[in-house]
C-alpha positions in Angstrom: 81.6 160.0 122.9 85.2 160.3 124.1 87.5 157.4 124.9 89.5 157.9 128.0 92.3 155.6 129.2 93.2 155.3 132.9 96.8 155.2 133.8 96.4 151.6 134.9 94.9 150.5 131.5 97.6 152.4 129.6 100.3 150.8 131.7 98.7 147.4 131.1 98.8 148.0 127.4 102.4 149.2 127.6 103.4 146.0 129.4 101.7 143.8 126.8 103.5 145.7 124.1 106.9 145.3 125.8 106.3 141.6 126.4 105.6 140.9 122.8 108.4 143.2 121.6 110.9 141.3 123.7 109.5 137.7 123.2 108.3 137.9 119.6 109.1 141.0 117.5 108.3 144.7 117.3 105.9 144.0 114.5 103.9 141.5 116.5 103.8 143.9 119.5 102.7 146.8 117.2 100.0 144.6 115.6 98.5 143.5 119.0 98.5 147.0 120.4 96.9 148.4 117.2 94.2 145.8 117.3 93.4 146.6 120.9 93.2 150.4 120.1 91.1 149.7 117.0 88.6 147.6 119.0 87.9 150.5 121.3 86.8 152.7 118.3 83.3 151.1 118.2 82.7 152.5 121.7 82.5 156.0 120.4 79.2 155.3 118.7 78.1 152.2 120.7 79.3 152.5 124.3 77.0 149.7 125.5 78.2 147.2 122.8 80.2 145.1 125.2 78.8 142.6 127.6 78.7 143.2 131.3 81.8 141.9 133.0 80.6 139.2 135.4 83.8 139.3 137.5 83.2 143.0 138.4 79.4 143.0 138.9 79.8 143.3 142.6 81.4 146.8 142.1 78.0 148.0 140.8 79.7 150.3 138.2 78.5 148.4 135.1 81.9 147.5 133.8 81.7 146.0 130.3 84.2 144.4 128.1 85.3 143.8 124.5 87.4 140.9 123.5 90.4 141.3 121.2 92.5 138.3 120.8 93.5 137.0 124.2 92.6 140.3 125.9 89.5 141.8 127.5 89.3 145.5 127.2 87.4 146.5 130.4 85.5 149.8 130.4 82.6 151.7 131.9 80.6 154.7 130.9 81.3 157.9 132.7 80.0 161.4 132.3 82.9 162.4 130.2 82.6 159.4 127.8 83.9 155.8 128.0 86.6 155.0 130.5 89.0 152.1 129.7 90.0 150.7 133.1 92.0 147.7 132.2 93.3 145.5 129.4 93.3 142.0 130.9 94.9 138.8 129.5 92.1 136.2 129.6 94.7 133.4 130.1 95.1 134.7 133.7 92.9 133.7 136.7 89.8 135.9 136.4 89.9 136.5 140.2 93.0 138.6 139.5 90.8 141.0 137.7 88.9 141.7 140.9 92.1 142.5 142.7 93.2 144.8 139.9 89.9 146.7 139.9 90.4 147.8 143.5 93.1 150.1 142.3 92.1 153.8 141.7 90.4 154.3 138.4 92.3 157.4 137.3 
């Protein structure tokens, strides 16, 4: 199973990294980014290991999520593998996730 990151998800992760690099340190930023990447490794063998994302059920695309720290890694299975669609800060309003999901997935 292949892990594929959308541009949107990669940009979300890049923004998280930049935020912590500027507000904390490069080491903190690197550690958070590494933990998020490492959390996705389990999806190679267990693509259904995350729970269904209740805020995206109405899209009927079976989005699932993994939690790493304060972040939800939003993903769905596609023919090519597992598509990471977003890295969402759980301290935000969950309704924001629905608005973000209306953006193109690749």
